[in-house]
Backbone as a chain_set.jsonl record, in Angstrom:
{"seq": "MEKLLFDSHAHINEERFEGEKRAELCEQIRQSNLKYVMDIGFDLESSLQAVKDAAENDFCYAVVGVHPHDATA", "coords": {"N": [[-70.649, 55.148, -52.133], [-68.97, 58.19, -51.912], [-66.936, 59.42, -49.274], [-66.95, 62.564, -47.656], [-64.664, 64.781, -46.335], [-64.58, 67.552, -44.34], [-63.083, 70.174, -42.917], [-64.292, 72.105, -40.557], [-63.307, 74.229, -38.999], [-60.5, 75.702, -38.95], [-57.21, 77.012, -38.674], [-55.418, 78.163, -40.75], [-54.44, 80.559, -41.248], [-52.99, 81.508, -39.149], [-50.25, 83.216, -37.495], [-48.053, 81.487, -37.04], [-47.796, 79.9, -39.242], [-46.515, 81.291, -41.3], [-45.34, 82.174, -44.531], [-43.274, 79.897, -45.996], [-43.973, 77.645, -44.3], [-46.785, 77.884, -44.262], [-47.305, 77.265, -46.958], [-46.307, 74.648, -47.028], [-48.119, 73.451, -45.25], [-50.533, 73.739, -46.604], [-50.047, 72.201, -48.832], [-49.859, 69.634, -47.578], [-52.522, 69.445, -46.781], [-53.722, 69.252, -49.365], [-52.755, 66.766, -50.154], [-53.928, 65.173, -48.372], [-57.056, 63.466, -47.119], [-58.845, 65.356, -46.857], [-61.362, 67.453, -48.203], [-62.282, 70.026, -48.099], [-61.647, 73.111, -46.282], [-62.411, 75.353, -43.713], [-61.096, 78.373, -43.124], [-60.705, 80.201, -40.355], [-61.149, 83.511, -39.519], [-60.135, 85.673, -36.894], [-59.579, 88.132, -36.072], [-58.892, 91.391, -37.64], [-56.452, 91.155, -39.07], [-55.995, 88.299, -39.321], [-58.434, 87.616, -40.586], [-58.095, 88.939, -43.123], [-55.886, 87.382, -43.995], [-57.105, 84.953, -44.131], [-58.961, 85.254, -46.254], [-57.051, 85.694, -48.366], [-55.778, 83.235, -48.3], [-57.977, 81.588, -49.075], [-58.271, 82.527, -51.616], [-56.092, 81.626, -52.909], [-56.069, 78.911, -52.654], [-57.957, 76.158, -53.746], [-59.339, 74.397, -52.034], [-60.052, 75.867, -49.841], [-62.042, 77.879, -47.763], [-62.944, 81.136, -46.698], [-63.656, 82.589, -43.484], [-64.654, 85.467, -42.075], [-64.164, 87.378, -39.239], [-64.456, 88.689, -35.896], [-63.07, 87.955, -32.863], [-64.962, 87.707, -29.859], [-63.568, 88.552, -27.562], [-61.952, 90.498, -28.578], [-63.59, 92.413, -29.587], [-65.241, 95.574, -29.479], [-67.735, 97.561, -27.966]], "CA": [[-70.794, 56.621, -51.911], [-67.669, 58.828, -51.474], [-67.002, 60.16, -48.004], [-66.448, 63.934, -47.823], [-64.127, 65.299, -45.143], [-64.571, 68.962, -44.434], [-62.628, 70.714, -41.538], [-65.184, 73.342, -40.443], [-62.747, 75.302, -38.083], [-59.07, 75.651, -38.992], [-56.468, 78.394, -38.646], [-54.223, 78.269, -41.737], [-54.131, 82.011, -41.228], [-52.298, 81.892, -37.916], [-48.834, 83.639, -37.811], [-47.031, 80.397, -36.96], [-47.759, 79.332, -40.531], [-45.989, 82.182, -42.25], [-44.495, 81.863, -45.692], [-43.049, 78.388, -46.504], [-44.761, 76.861, -43.394], [-48.186, 77.871, -44.832], [-47.292, 76.493, -48.171], [-46.195, 73.179, -46.647], [-49.424, 72.989, -44.591], [-51.597, 73.621, -47.727], [-49.694, 70.945, -49.607], [-50.275, 68.486, -46.776], [-54.004, 69.415, -46.942], [-53.991, 68.769, -50.668], [-52.33, 65.385, -50.152], [-54.802, 64.356, -47.442], [-58.348, 63.083, -47.556], [-59.731, 66.571, -46.731], [-61.78, 68.065, -49.416], [-62.497, 71.447, -47.883], [-61.247, 73.571, -44.984], [-62.845, 76.699, -43.449], [-60.08, 79.155, -42.53], [-61.542, 81.097, -39.584], [-60.55, 84.769, -39.099], [-60.572, 86.025, -35.482], [-59.3, 89.613, -35.955], [-58.755, 91.938, -38.984], [-55.29, 90.544, -39.818], [-56.192, 86.931, -39.585], [-59.473, 87.591, -41.59], [-57.486, 89.199, -44.426], [-55.108, 86.297, -44.48], [-58.025, 83.828, -44.537], [-59.343, 85.62, -47.622], [-55.911, 85.396, -49.226], [-55.651, 81.696, -48.316], [-59.101, 81.0, -49.943], [-58.143, 82.964, -53.05], [-54.859, 80.89, -53.436], [-56.259, 77.365, -52.514], [-59.295, 75.785, -54.081], [-60.002, 73.641, -50.991], [-60.114, 76.718, -48.692], [-63.028, 78.881, -47.71], [-62.697, 82.053, -45.614], [-64.653, 83.08, -42.561], [-64.181, 86.689, -41.621], [-64.755, 87.726, -38.046], [-63.622, 89.193, -34.783], [-63.357, 87.241, -31.606], [-65.707, 88.536, -28.941], [-62.693, 89.236, -26.582], [-61.362, 91.67, -29.255], [-64.654, 93.337, -30.05], [-65.679, 96.668, -28.673], [-69.179, 98.077, -28.168]], "C": [[-69.431, 57.145, -51.345], [-67.871, 59.624, -50.184], [-66.373, 61.523, -48.28], [-65.932, 64.415, -46.464], [-63.979, 66.825, -45.323], [-64.213, 69.513, -42.959], [-63.283, 72.058, -41.486], [-64.483, 74.419, -39.482], [-61.199, 75.002, -38.048], [-58.471, 77.058, -38.997], [-55.267, 78.331, -39.505], [-53.595, 79.594, -41.67], [-53.268, 82.408, -40.038], [-50.798, 82.277, -38.265], [-47.823, 82.517, -37.815], [-46.918, 79.708, -38.261], [-47.322, 80.285, -41.679], [-45.257, 81.609, -43.351], [-44.452, 80.422, -46.014], [-43.887, 77.454, -45.64], [-46.287, 76.765, -43.873], [-48.253, 77.091, -46.112], [-47.194, 75.005, -47.953], [-47.562, 72.646, -46.143], [-50.467, 72.801, -45.714], [-51.216, 72.439, -48.59], [-50.054, 69.686, -48.855], [-51.819, 68.301, -46.856], [-54.349, 68.754, -48.273], [-53.761, 67.287, -50.771], [-53.246, 64.522, -49.245], [-56.151, 64.036, -47.955], [-59.32, 64.288, -47.326], [-60.1, 67.151, -48.058], [-61.921, 69.609, -49.307], [-62.13, 71.828, -46.481], [-61.79, 75.016, -44.887], [-61.692, 77.282, -42.561], [-60.772, 80.288, -41.722], [-60.748, 82.363, -39.168], [-61.083, 85.12, -37.67], [-60.246, 87.427, -35.139], [-59.096, 90.048, -37.396], [-57.589, 91.289, -39.748], [-55.552, 89.148, -40.168], [-57.432, 86.803, -40.654], [-58.952, 87.865, -42.934], [-56.702, 88.104, -44.918], [-56.067, 85.128, -44.844], [-58.583, 84.1, -45.923], [-58.329, 85.368, -48.638], [-55.721, 83.908, -49.347], [-56.764, 81.075, -49.175], [-58.893, 81.387, -51.449], [-57.006, 82.087, -53.689], [-55.083, 79.343, -53.391], [-57.767, 77.065, -52.75], [-60.051, 74.945, -53.067], [-60.391, 74.523, -49.801], [-61.357, 77.675, -48.888], [-62.794, 79.841, -46.475], [-63.898, 82.328, -44.789], [-64.034, 84.306, -41.96], [-64.96, 87.066, -40.316], [-63.794, 88.318, -36.972], [-64.079, 88.498, -33.569], [-63.986, 88.107, -30.572], [-64.735, 89.178, -27.896], [-61.992, 90.462, -27.213], [-62.374, 92.685, -29.732], [-64.964, 94.39, -29.019], [-67.08, 97.132, -28.946], [-69.149, 99.404, -28.882]], "O": [[-68.864, 56.57, -50.416], [-68.829, 60.383, -50.031], [-65.403, 61.635, -49.029], [-66.711, 64.452, -45.511], [-63.372, 67.316, -46.275], [-64.945, 69.319, -41.988], [-62.94, 72.997, -42.204], [-65.109, 75.446, -39.217], [-60.705, 74.197, -37.258], [-59.11, 78.073, -39.271], [-54.152, 78.442, -38.996], [-52.417, 79.782, -41.973], [-52.856, 83.565, -39.945], [-50.201, 81.728, -39.191], [-46.826, 82.592, -38.532], [-45.973, 78.935, -38.418], [-47.7, 80.111, -42.838], [-44.571, 80.605, -43.16], [-45.476, 79.792, -46.276], [-44.483, 76.526, -46.187], [-46.906, 75.701, -43.859], [-49.191, 76.321, -46.319], [-47.886, 74.209, -48.588], [-48.053, 71.591, -46.543], [-51.187, 71.802, -45.74], [-52.114, 71.726, -49.038], [-50.527, 68.733, -49.474], [-52.33, 67.188, -46.978], [-55.154, 67.824, -48.325], [-54.535, 66.603, -51.441], [-53.298, 63.299, -49.372], [-56.425, 64.293, -49.127], [-60.513, 64.17, -47.605], [-59.255, 67.323, -48.936], [-61.713, 70.354, -50.264], [-62.262, 71.018, -45.564], [-61.658, 75.801, -45.826], [-61.378, 76.792, -41.476], [-61.346, 81.208, -42.305], [-59.726, 82.224, -38.496], [-62.243, 84.905, -37.319], [-60.578, 87.9, -34.052], [-59.117, 89.211, -38.298], [-57.724, 90.924, -40.916], [-55.331, 88.804, -41.329], [-57.383, 85.923, -41.513], [-59.287, 87.135, -43.866], [-56.749, 87.813, -46.113], [-55.805, 84.404, -45.804], [-58.656, 83.161, -46.717], [-58.659, 84.867, -49.713], [-55.517, 83.399, -50.45], [-56.508, 80.131, -49.923], [-59.287, 80.67, -52.369], [-57.011, 81.863, -54.9], [-54.35, 78.588, -54.03], [-58.665, 77.6, -52.099], [-61.264, 74.778, -53.191], [-60.987, 74.027, -48.845], [-61.642, 78.169, -49.979], [-62.488, 79.382, -45.374], [-65.027, 82.313, -45.28], [-62.958, 84.206, -41.37], [-66.19, 87.075, -40.281], [-62.577, 88.416, -37.132], [-65.267, 88.434, -33.254], [-63.529, 89.24, -30.42], [-65.047, 90.254, -27.386], [-61.506, 91.342, -26.504], [-61.991, 93.738, -30.243], [-64.949, 94.121, -27.818], [-67.542, 97.083, -30.086], [-70.201, 99.989, -29.141]]}, "num_chains": 1, "name": "protein.A"}
């Protein structure tokens, strides 16, 4: 039976992974044993980036959200 590794909480969408750094990270993921990664959005900008990451990488799924500290009633 094949083992499936799924990172259920990652932040490929963080600003520190802009441009080439994000591309390098995604290539490292492709070369690893990870099959899938959930890219968790925590505000509007990071959620939009997570959706973009998921559209560009077949291993990536986006989660759109707002961290409770940033939410207003």
